[in-house]
N, C-alpha and C positions, 0 to 999 in steps of 0.2 A: 532120205525119205522126208518130204515136206510134211509139216503139220499145219493144216488149214482150219481156222475157226470160221464157221459159217453161221451167221445169225439169221434166224428165220428159215432154218433148213427143213422145217416141216411144212412150210408154205408152198405155194404153187411154183414159183421160179426157184426158190431155194431148194426144194426137194429135187428138181431137175438137175441142179448143180451138184447136189450130194450124190445122186444116183450116178451121174457121169464120173465124178471124182473116184467113187468106189469101183466102178466098172472099168474105167479106161486109164487110170493112173495108179501109182503106188502110194499116193498121199494118205496120211492119217487124217480123218475128218472129225472135227469136234462140232457137233450140231447144237447151237444154243437157241432155244425156242421156248417161249412161255406157254405155248399151246393155246392160243386164242381160238375163237370159233372157226377161223379159216385154216388153221393148222391141223395137220392130220399125219400121225406117224405111220398110218397104213399107206401113205404115199411113198414110203421108203421100204418096199418089200425086201426082206433079207438083211437089211442094214444092221439090225440089232445083233445078229449072229456073226457079223463081220469083225475080225480082230483089228481092223483099221478104222473103227467107228466108235465114237463115244457120244452119248446124248446128255446134255445138261438142261434141265428145265429151269430156265433163268429168265427173268424179265430184264431187258437191257436198261431199264430205268433204275435198276438196283446196282449202284456202283460198287458196293462191297462184294456182292456176289460175282460181279464181272472181274474184279481184281483177283478173287479166288480162282476163277476159271483160268485166267491168264497165267497165274503163278503155278497152277496145277498142271496144265496141259502144255504150256510153253509153245504157243504157235509160232510159225514162221511167217504167217500171213493171215489177214482177216478179210473175209468177203461179207460185207454188211448188206443183207437183204431184208432184215426184220423191219416191217413197216405195216401200219394200217394203210390200206390201198384202195378202198372202194369209195368213189366220189359221192355216191348217194348216201352212204353211211356218214361221210364227213359233213354233209349238209344237216343231217339229223343230230349228230353228236360230234362237233369239231374238237371238243376237249381231249378225247382219246387220241386224236391225230396229233395234237400238239404234244401231248405227253410222250407217245411212242416215237414219233418221227423227229421231233425237235429235241426234247429233253433226253430221250433214249439215245439219240445219236451223240449228244453232248457227253452223256455218261460213258458211252462206249469209246469215244475219242479220248477222254481223259484216262480211262483204264488202259487203253492201248498205248497212250503216250507215256504213262508211268512205267509200264512194262518195257516198252521200247528203249527208254532212256537207261534202263538198268541192264540192257543186253551187252555182251562182249562186242567189241568193235566190228568183227566180221559178221556176226548175226544181226547186229543193228543195221549194217549196210544192206543186208539182204532182205530185211523186213519190208512188207508191203501192207497197206490198208486200202482195200478196194471198196469204194462206196458205189452202190448200185441205185440209180434213180430213174426218173421218167421224163419223157418229152413234154408232159403236161406242165412242167415248170416254165416253158416258153410261152404259154398262153395259147392263142388261137391264130390260125393262118387264114388268109383270104383264099380265093380260088387258085392262086398260083404261089410258087415259092416253096422253100423247104427250111426246116430247122437245121442249123449247123451248130458246131461247137461254140461259135461266137455270137449266136442269137441272144439278144437281151432277154432277161427273165421277165415274165409278165403273167404270173399265175392268177387264175380266176376262181378257183374253188378252195375251200379249206384244205382239202387233200393236197392239191398242187402247191398251195402256199406253204404247207408244212414240209413238203419235200424240197421246195426251193430253199427254205430255211436250212434244212439239213445239208444241202449242197454247199451253201455258203459257209456253214460251220466247218465242213471238211476242208474247203479251200483255205479258210483262215488258220486252221491248225497246221496246215502245210506251210503257209507263208510266215506265220508267227513263230511256230515251234519247230519247223523242219520235219514234221511227221511225213514219212514217204507215202504219199497217197496217189491213187489213180481213181478216176471217176468215169462212170458210163451213164448215159441217158438213153432209154430204149422206147420204142413204140409199143403199141398194144400187143400183149402176148396172148397166145391161145395154145391149146394142146391138152394132153392127158393130165389128169389129177387137178383140174381147175375147179375151184370152189364155185358152185352153181348160182352165184349171185351176179356173175359177169355175163355179158351178152351171149357169147357163143354157147357155153354149157347150159345157160338158162333156156335158150331157145331149143336146144337139143332135147332137154328133159321135158319141157312143156310140150314140145311137139310129139314126143313119144307117148305122153299121157293124153293127147288130144285137147290140151288146154289152149286158150288164146295166147298168141305170141305178141306181147306188147312192144310196139315200136314207138320210140319217143318222137313227138312232133310229126314232121313229114318223113322222117327216116333219111333225111338228106345230109346229116352230119357225117363227115368223112374221117376215117381212121386208117392208119398204116399198120398192117398186121404182121406179126413176127411169130413164127413157130417156136415154142418154148425151148425145144432141144437145140435149135439154132442159136437162140439167145445164150443158153448155158455154155455152148462152145465158144461163143464170143467172149463171155465173161472170163472163162478160163484162160483164153489167149491174152486178154488185157492184163490179167493178173501176172501172167508169165512174162510178157514182152512189152507191156505198155510203158510209156515214158513217164517217170515220176512227175507229178504236178499237172499232167495232161488229162483232158476229158475226151471221151470217144462216144459218138452217137451210134446206136445200133438199131437198124430198121430193116424191114423186109422188102421195101419197094412194092408193097401190096396195098395201095390205096383203094378203099371200097366205101361206098355209103353204107350206113347201117342197114338200110332196106335191101341193098344188094347182098349183104352178108346173110340176112335172114332168108332171102329168096334162094340163095345158093344152098343154105342148110336145108331148106324145104325140099329142094330137088334131090339132095343126097338122102334125106329121110324117105322120100318117095321110092328111091331105088333100094335102099338098104333095110327099110322097115315099112314095106308097102301096105301093111294092114291099115295104116292111118291116112293113106294118100287120098286126095292131094292135100299136102300139109299147108300149102300157101293159103288155103281157105281160112286158116286160123290166125292170119296176120291181122292185128288190131292196132290202130293208131291211138296213142294215149297222150295226155298232157306232157309237154316237154320238160326236161330237167331244168331247174333254175340255173342260169349262168352257163348253159350248155355250150362248150367250145365248138366252133363250126367245123374246123378241119385241123388235123395233125398230119404232118408228113416229114419224114426223117431223111436227111442227106447223110448216108453212111459211107461216103467215099473215103473219109479219113481212115477209118479202121480197115477198109479194104486196101487202100494204097499203102499204109504204113505197116499193117500187121498181117495182111493177106487173108482177112476173113471175108467170106461171102456166105449167104444162107444156102443151105442144101435143099430146102423145101420151097416150092412155090405155094401160093395161097391154096391152089386147087389140091395139090398133093397133101399138104399139111391138114387142110380141113377134112379131107376124106379120112386120113389117119385118125383124126380127132373123133369124128362121128363113129368110126369103127371101134375105137377104144371105149367110148361110152356104151356102145351096144354090148361089148364083150366084158365090161366090168361093172355090171349093175350093182353088185354087192357094195362096191366102194361108194357110189353116190346114193344108193338107197339108205345106207346107214346115216348119211348126212341129212337126207330129207326126213328121216324118222326122228331126228334130233331137234335142234333149235331153229333150223332154217327151213322155211316152207315155200320159198320162192316168192314171197310177198314183195310188193312195191315199197321201196325205201326212197328217202330223199325228197319228200314233198313238204317238209316243214316250212321251207322258205316260199312256197307257192302262195 
């Protein structure tokens, strides 16, 4: 039975990984999360009562605590998802992103390296460190082309720069120290349990409340969308079968302009929550984000060709499931909106 240490396991993508590991494998899962504003243990229903689950409230910048966690739980693998992830927040406060995404990754790498070097030979050979990153490290695309695993890094926001830095650290720890790492870079995720500062959940909740739906600029920025449960399946597959030292791009082949995404959400809300229809009357164009990347698109052919992964959801089926989930799980997001986050605009400090 594998013991997998998941950092950021109470976050959006991390919680999807933990839910799948507990439901679909016999792995013992150690969830390491410091529970920032976007983390939520209620995204892990039933986990606390599962004998194959342990939670450690630990900041990945705390090297001493990380060393304790490794020594106590003795994981066979690490899945590193803990990160500050919202571009707008990185514009307002880049320091937190440098601390968590760069310094935190360094502390985790060092704790993992020290632990790994002390393992017996067979356990050392089997150990894996999986670093989960974003396509935003590659910068922006024009009207054509795709990001591949060999695309040059060109980050444009404090967030993407901090993630690019963490990617480079992970590669360096592999090349210099031999730490057995695999890396993944994904496109924009969406789905259940998504903190409502991101585009899709924010539009759903504002639409349900009859509030304006703010679309940045002309709404013509393009993103490639990936259903979070499909992403979690890809991450598990890379951890199990990925080649040491290799990186894999994970995308859904679902390019949409932001305006198209919002209009599709409006149509779903018209159908599933007709009291507020027509919801597209709420679309409001607002000042664009500083340094807003024009287009992202992932070439995921490597993970398909080498590991056999393909997404199970189309954008249409995944988005319908997402809207239905938010309609059926009001208690989850109402608790968030009653707390520190009110859906306000962030990331205007540079404007």
